[in-house]
C-alpha positions in Angstrom: 24.7 46.2 100.7 21.5 46.3 98.6 21.2 48.5 95.5 18.1 50.6 94.7 16.9 51.3 91.2 13.8 53.2 90.2 11.9 54.3 87.1 12.9 57.5 85.3 9.6 59.1 86.4 10.8 59.3 90.0 13.9 61.2 89.0 11.6 64.1 87.9 10.7 64.6 91.6 14.1 63.7 93.0 16.6 64.8 90.3 19.6 64.7 92.6 19.3 60.9 92.7 19.5 60.6 88.9 22.8 59.1 87.8 23.7 58.0 91.4 24.2 54.4 92.4 21.9 54.2 95.4 23.3 51.8 98.0 21.5 51.3 101.3 21.9 49.1 104.4 20.1 45.8 104.3 16.9 45.5 106.3 13.2 45.7 105.8 11.6 47.6 102.9 10.5 50.2 105.5 14.1 50.7 106.6 15.3 50.9 103.0 12.7 53.5 102.2 13.8 55.6 105.2 17.4 55.4 104.0 16.4 56.7 100.6 14.4 59.4 102.3 17.6 60.5 104.1 19.2 60.9 100.7 16.1 62.5 99.1 13.9 64.2 101.7 10.2 63.8 100.8 10.7 60.4 99.1 8.6 58.5 101.6 5.9 61.1 101.3 5.7 60.3 97.6 5.7 56.5 97.9 3.9 55.9 101.2 0.4 57.0 102.2 -0.5 58.7 105.5 -0.6 55.4 107.4 2.9 54.4 106.1 1.6 51.8 103.7 2.8 51.7 100.0 0.6 53.9 97.8 -1.6 52.0 95.3 0.2 53.5 92.3 3.7 52.4 93.5 5.2 48.9 93.3 8.4 47.5 94.7 10.2 44.3 93.7 13.1 42.7 95.5 15.3 40.6 93.2 12.5 40.4 90.6 9.9 39.3 93.2 7.0 41.6 94.0 6.7 43.0 97.5 4.4 40.9 99.6 3.7 43.2 102.7 2.5 46.5 101.2 1.1 47.7 104.6 3.9 47.2 107.2 6.7 46.8 104.6 8.4 44.0 106.5 9.8 42.1 103.6 13.5 41.7 104.1 16.2 42.9 101.6 19.2 40.6 101.4 22.7 42.1 101.5 23.2 41.4 97.8 19.6 42.4 96.9 18.3 44.8 94.4 15.2 46.9 95.2 13.3 48.3 92.2 10.7 51.0 92.8 8.3 51.8 90.0 4.8 53.2 89.4 1.8 51.2 88.3 0.4 52.0 84.9 -3.3 52.7 84.7 -5.8 54.5 82.6 -7.7 53.8 79.5 
């Protein structure tokens, strides 16, 4: 089953996930995010916009490859995959 990792910043908003090994069923990115939301209610509200697309400040990689479908989140996560969720850096 796929493993999920995320940046430390996200643990500020979802502290009960910190230190856990997050394992979810394989499927699409959308399904994986819903599984995380079951563990941490409100997670999808933080990473997805009101249409269900990935927010501009959030990035996801699957086995070190950037997510392709940021709107419908249909990219598939393999059984032995690692999903990494992180925020974009911006500013000046």
